[in-house]
C-alpha positions in Angstrom: 99.5 103.6 64.3 99.7 99.9 65.2 102.0 100.6 68.1 99.5 103.1 69.8 96.6 100.7 69.3 98.6 97.9 71.0 99.5 100.3 73.8 95.9 101.4 74.3 94.7 97.7 74.4 97.5 96.9 76.9 96.4 99.8 79.1 92.7 98.8 78.9 93.6 95.2 79.8 95.7 96.3 82.8 92.9 98.6 83.9 90.3 95.8 83.6 92.6 93.4 85.5 93.1 96.0 88.3 89.3 96.6 88.5 88.6 92.9 88.7 91.1 92.5 91.5 89.6 95.4 93.4 86.1 94.1 93.0 87.2 90.6 94.1 88.4 92.0 97.4 85.3 94.0 98.1 83.0 92.6 100.8 79.9 94.1 99.4 80.0 91.8 96.4 79.4 88.8 98.7 75.8 89.8 99.0 75.3 89.7 95.2 75.7 85.9 94.9 72.3 84.5 93.9 73.4 80.9 94.8 74.5 81.7 98.3 72.5 79.8 101.0 71.9 81.7 104.2 73.8 80.0 107.1 71.8 79.1 110.2 73.6 79.6 113.5 74.3 76.4 115.5 71.8 75.6 118.2 72.8 75.8 121.9 73.8 78.3 124.5 76.5 80.9 123.9 78.9 81.0 126.9 82.1 83.0 127.2 85.3 80.8 127.1 87.1 82.8 129.8 84.4 84.8 131.8 86.9 86.2 134.3 89.7 86.9 131.8 92.4 84.9 130.2 94.3 82.9 132.8 97.9 83.9 133.3 97.5 87.4 131.8 97.8 90.3 134.2 96.2 93.4 132.5 97.3 95.8 135.3 101.0 95.6 134.3 102.5 97.1 131.1 103.8 94.9 128.3 107.2 93.5 128.8 110.0 94.6 126.5 111.9 92.1 124.3 115.1 90.6 125.7 117.3 92.7 123.3 115.6 96.0 124.0 118.1 97.0 126.7 121.3 96.2 124.7 124.0 98.8 125.4 124.7 100.8 122.3 128.5 100.8 122.9 128.6 97.0 122.5 127.0 96.9 119.1 129.3 96.0 116.2 130.4 99.0 114.0 128.5 99.4 110.7 130.3 98.2 107.6 132.4 100.8 105.8 131.4 101.5 102.2 134.0 100.6 99.6 135.6 97.8 101.7 135.2 94.2 100.6 135.1 91.2 102.9 
């Protein structure tokens, strides 16, 4: 009987720990903090950093492939054979 009681208490503890971790990652709990002070936005004008787009980035071309993307398959080393030792 003592073994089942210990097992149930372990399961309850694991469940409580899992629920605590889940609640800690939840964004909605941020609003429940009674000590949280509302943050005021900084004064001043808001201006875009790059109004005409990021310099040096051409959005009309597709993304470039990595340098090893066009490696010929016949030049790859053979896979290791199972059962062989090095």
